[in-house]
N, C-alpha and C positions, 0 to 999 in steps of 0.2 A: 171623809174629807172632801173638800171642794177642789176641783181641778184648778191649777194655776193657768189662768188665761195668758197664753204666751204674749208677754209684753215686749218680746225682742222683735227686731225687724225681720222681714221675710228674707229669703234669700234672692239675690238677683238672678243667678243662672237657672233659667228654666229651659231644658232641652239644650239646643245649641246656641240659643239666642242671647241669654242673659248671663253675664259672667261677673263674678266678684273679684277677679284677678287683676283688675285695673287700678285699684286703689293704691296710689304711692304713699309710703310712709312719711310721716312729717319729718322735716329735717331737724336734728337736734340743735339746740342753741350752742354757741361756741363754748360757753362756760358750764355746760350741763353736766352734772355729775352722773356717773354710770348708774342706770336703773336696774331693775330685775331683768333677767334674761328673757328676751321675747319668745313666745311660743313658736315652735315649728310650724311653718305655713302648711296647713292641711288642704287649702283650695286646690293645688295641682292634683293631689291624689283624688279629691272629689270629682274633679273635671275629668281625670282619666278613667275613673270608674264609671262615670256617666256616658262617657263616649263608647266605652266597651259594652256597657249595658245597652245602649242604643243600637250597636252593631249586632248584638245578640238577638235583639227583638226584630230587627229588619235588615234586609239586604239592600233596601232602596228600591225594591221592585213591588213591595207591598203597599197597603193602605197607608194613610197619614199616621205617623208615629211620634208622639211628643212625650219626652220624659223630663223629670226635674231631678238632675243629678243630686242636688242638695237635699231635696225632700226624701229621696230614698236613702241617701248616705246617713242623714240625721236619724231616721228611724232605726236603720241597722246599727248606728253608732250606739244607741241606747241598749239595743240587744246585745252588742259586742261586750258591754261592760258587765254582762252576766255570764260570760263564757269562761271556759278553762280548757287546758290540754289541746288536743287536736282540733277542736271546734274553733277555739281561739286563734289557732295558727291559720286554718284555712280562711276564716272570716277576714283576718288581717290581710292575707295575700289577695283575696278577692277585693277588698276595699282599698287595696294599694297602700296600706299603713304599716306593713311589717317591719320597716325600719324605725317606726316612731313608738315610743314607750306609750303605755296607757295613760300616763299622767300628761304627757306632752300632747297626745291626742285630744283628751278632754279639754285641756287649756286652750288648744288651738281652736277647736269648735266654739268654745265660749268667746274667745277673742274675735274670731270671724263674725259671729252673730252680732256681737256688740258694735263691731265696726260697720256692719251693713246697716244696723238700725240708725246710725247717726250719719250716714253716707250723704243723704240728699233730702232735705225737707220738701222738695218739690215733688217727690215721688212717694206714693202711699205703698208702704210695705208692712205686712203683718205676718207673723208666724206664731204658732202654738204647738206645743208638744204635750202629751198627756200619757198616763199609765192607767189602765183599767184593769183591776184586779178581781179575781174570783172572791166573793165574800168569804172571809174566814181562811183564806189560803196564806200560810206564812211566807213572807218574802224577806230575804236578807236585808237588814237595814242599811248596809254599805251600798247596795245596789239602788235602793231608794234614795240614798243621800246623793250619789253620783248623778242620778236622773234629775234630781231637784237642783243641784248646784250648778251643773253645767248645761242642762237643756231646760230648765224651768218647768219640769214635768213633775206634778204631784200626783199622788194615787187617789183614786176614786174607786169604791167597791161596787161590783154588779154581780148578779146572779146568772153566770153563764150556763150553770148546769140546769137550774129549775126553770129559767126564763130567757132562753137564748135569743128568742125574737125580740123581746123587749130590750136586752142588753144591746143587741146590734142596733135597734132604733135609737137608743140613746146616744150611741156613739156616732151614728149617721147624722143625728141633729147637731151634735157638737162639730162635726166636720163641715156641715152646711153653714152653720153660723160662722165659722172661722175663715171660710172661703166666700163670704158674701153671697151665699146661694149658688155659686158657679159649680160646685161639686156637691149635690144634694145627697149622694150615697156612696160610701166606700165599701161597705160590708153588706154582702148578700145573706151568707149563713155562717153561723158560728157553730163549731163543734161543742157538744156539751162537756168535752174534756178541757176546753180552753180554761186556762188559768190566768192568762195575762195577754193584753192586747196593748201594743205601743202604737200611738198614732201621731202623725205629724201633719199639720195643715199650713199651707202657704198662700198668700194673696199678694199680687203685685198689680199696681196701676200707675202708669206713667204717661205723661204727655211728651210728645216729640219735643226736643229742643226748637226745632223748626216744623210746625204742623204742615200737612199736606192741604192744598186748597181744594175743597170739595168740587168747585166749579170744574176743575181739571179732570175729575174722574169720569172715565168713559168705559163703556163696555169693549172688551178686546178679547181675542182669542188666546187661550191657555192650552199649550200643546202637552198632551198626555203621553205617557210612555209607550202606550199601545199604537201610536200614530194617529189617534184621534184628537180632536180639540174641543174645548167647551168655551163658551163665552162667559166671561166673568168681569165684574167691575174692576178696573185697573186705575190706581192712583199715580199721579205723575208729580214729579218734583225736580227742580233744577237748583244746583248750588254747588258748594264746595264740601267734599266728603273725604274721609280717610277711605282709600280705594287701593285694591290690588288686582292686577290682571295678569294671568299666566297663560300657558298653552292650554290648560285643563279647565280653568275656571276664572270667573269674576268674583270678587268679595268686595263688601261695602260695610261701613260701620255708621249705624243711625243713633244718635245719642238721645237720651231722655233728660228732661228737667235741666239740672245744672250740669249735665255731662258726667255724672258719676256712674250711671248706668247706660247701656247701650244694646242695641240689637245688631248682631252680625248676620249677614246673608251671604251664602256662598252658592254661586249659580254655575253649575257645569255648563261646558260649551254646548252640549246637546242633550235633549231630553232624556236620552237613554244612558246618559253617563254618570248618573247619580250613584249607582252601585260601586263604580271604580272610585268616586270621590269619597264615598263613605268608607270603604276599605282603607283608604290612607289617612283617614281622619282619626289621628290619635293625639296624645298630649304633646308629643315632640313636634309634629307638624303644626298643630294648633298654635303653639308658641311661636314657631318660625313664621307662620303666615301672619299673625297678628303684628309681629315685629316689622313686617315688610309694608304694612299699610302706610300710604303716603297721601298727603293732602292733594287733591286734584278736583277740577271742575267737571261737572257732567250732569247728566239727566238720569233720573231713576224712575222706572216704571214698576209699580209693585202691586200685586193683587191684595185687595181687601178680602179678609177672610176671617172665619171663626170656626173653630173645631174643638171637639172633645176626644179624649182618648182614655181608654182603660184596659188594663191587662193584669192578670195575676203573674207575678214574678217568680213563682217557685222555680219553674223549668229553666228560665234564663239564669237565675242565680246559681242553680245546680250546675248548669253547663259552664258557668264562670269559675266553678271550683269550690262552691260553698255547700256541696251536697251533704256533707257529714252533719251540718246543722239541722237538716231536715229528717235525719235517719235516727235508728235506734241507739247509735253511738254518740248522739248529740251530748254535749257536756254544758249544761247551763247551771252548774252547781253554785255559781256565785249569785243566782237568783234564788235557788231552792236546792238543797242536796236531796239525793245523791245523784252523781253523773248518770245519764240515761233515763232519768225520770222525766225531763222536760225536752221538748224539741219544737222547732218552728213548724207550724202546719199550714201556714198561709201568709203570703205577702201580697197585698193588693196595692196597686198604683193607679191614680186617675189624674188627668190633667185637663185644663181648659185654657185656650188662648184665643184672644180676639185682636186683630189687627186692623185699624181704620185710619182715617185721615188725622184724628186727634193723637192717637197714640196706641198704647197696647194695654190690655187687661188680661191677666193670666192668674191661674190658680193651680194648686197641686195639692194631692193629699196621698199619704202612704200609710198603711196599717201592716203591723207585723203581729200575727197571732201566735202565741206560744201555748202549746197544749201539754197536759200530762200524758204519760203513756197510757194508752187504752187498756182498760182492764174490763172484761165482760161481766156486766153486772148480772147477778143472779138472785131470785127471790130466797128468803130464809127457807131452808129445807125443813122437812118433817119426816121422821123415821119411826114407824110403829112396828116393833118387832112382836107380831101377833100370829107367826106361823113358823114352821121349822126352819132353823138357820144353821149356819157353819161359824165356828169360832176357833181361835188359835191363841197360843201364848208364845211369844217370839222374844228371844234375847236380842236387845237392840244393837249392841256393838257388832255381833258376829252375823246377826240376822237369822241365827238358828232357831227353828221352830221347836219349841219345848212340847207343847201340846197342841193337838189339833183334833176337831171333832165336829159333829153335828148334833144339834139339839131338836128333837122331834116333839118332845114332851117334857116341859119344864119341871113337872111335879113328879115325874117318874123317877123312882130311885134305882 
């Protein structure tokens, strides 16, 4: 079967900068009849998970780290639909959806993606999800239906066992195409025990509502955490912004297109204070700080930058409480019975972001590899009984040996 090319919109939130939380629901007409119950909002859980993931990956003293909360959440959400028992409980807790029923969770993801697709025609957003199956491996039809109905992911068969490099190349080509070439490779190696790979690709390209003037861009010093400084191109803009200033940081909102998407920048007072800001950056504070942004006039000096980031998320997700999904007790029996037969063996995540005078281009891809329990492969044996041997006759229930002996000459009476 051919993969469904994600016709849904991409996610706005990439790392800390893009968020889908700002869309206000339309006001109902005065005489409108009650409609179906709207799905529970899953965006707060996605953002909270993303912030926890970011804090797990970096303390603010390490290299550039950019994650896509929605990209990782979407890939794991598909895997979550295949879980049962403790695996399901721990994944729900890690994703922050323990209080949401599976039906509500899937409906909310579907609603959020549809909503983002229609948010702003001035912003280019693409998203695609896919299921890659080991050829001939049976998958629960209900799992395939959920993946298709809520994530637009249809299955395609590959030969992970016989041609793992060719399978990886096929998936990488798919990701490269869906991210407009910004992420050319998501998978390096595939285990020959892989039976399922879930992939998600995101592409975002938006022009600033008010672009920066390229003539204003000048080289300036950027102060690093070690006390050093580098010279980087700095863009300059003056105008009215949604802005917040506290004793600890400054924050600003930069809108894209028709103002349905925006970048948020939080700047600690000192170059050494990013770790403290990061430790306090959770969903509760995020909501509080965004609510305090007020319109103010000022000048913004922002570095022009382009960066890529890639990381295997296995250890981070284990540290966040999802370890059982990677171990021998994993229960993905809603994908394929029995419990303990399948487990997550690899979660890869890569991001790209470019910020310049015109706007922002960003991409993300996530892959979740699910493998069968490893069984040592052995060649067919050959046993030639052509020399003296021992034999026994044993009662099976008690294990009692009824006869036992050696045979040194089969034709001797």
